N, C-alpha and C positions, 0 to 999 in steps of 0.2 A: 504493500499499499505504498500512498506516494504520500511524504509530508505535506501537511497543507497547512498556513494560520491561522488563528481565529479569527483574522478582518476576510477569512471567504468563509465562512460558515451559512448558508442558505437561512435554517433562520436562526442568531445571534445569541446569547446566551442575556439571561436579561439578570440586572442588577441584584437582585437577590439570589438567583441559582447564582450566580454566581459568586456570591457570600457563603448561600450552601455548598458549594463544589469547595472554596478553603478550608470550610470551618471542616466537609471530611478528610482534606489533605493535611489538615490537620492531624487524623484517627480521633475525633466524635463520633458516637452513634449518633441515632438520628436522637434517640431521646434527649440527651446532652444537647444537640443544639438545636431540636427545638429551647429547652430549658435557654440556651444564649439567644434563642431568635426571638421567646418570645410569641410562637406560636404551637399546633400541639401536633404530635409525631406523625397524625396520615395529615397535620400541610405540607411538611418536611419529608414524606414520601412521595409526592406529590412534585414537591418540586424535582426530589431525583431521577424519579419515570421520565421528566422533560428531557434532566441535564445526560442522562446515559444514551433516550434515543436520538437527540442534536447531536451527541457526542458519538453512536454509534457504535455503544458498549456495553457492555451484561453488568457488570461487577464495581463494585467499589475502586481494585487494584487496578486494572480497569482503565477509571473513568481520571484515578490520578495523576496513571502514566500519559496517556491520551493528554489531556488538559495543557500539561508536562509539554509534551512534544513538542502542541500546539501553540507553546509560548500562552496561555491562557493561566499560569498559573508561573511566580518562580522559582526557581531550583532553588534546592536547599545546599 
């Protein structure tokens, strides 16, 4: 698969999806993300579903790797 950059996503991540993605990358659970953002766990799951679809992945580890590849997340 060729590398793409974030700016070329057909359906870019929303600000909130990016926020959730960064918290996933920090290793937070859905419950921890929900508590941090003052939203429900089901809302977090909805954001994660959207993020997975937009980045073409199906697992947490994949989404973090893909986001780094696409320069959505900073390198640590």
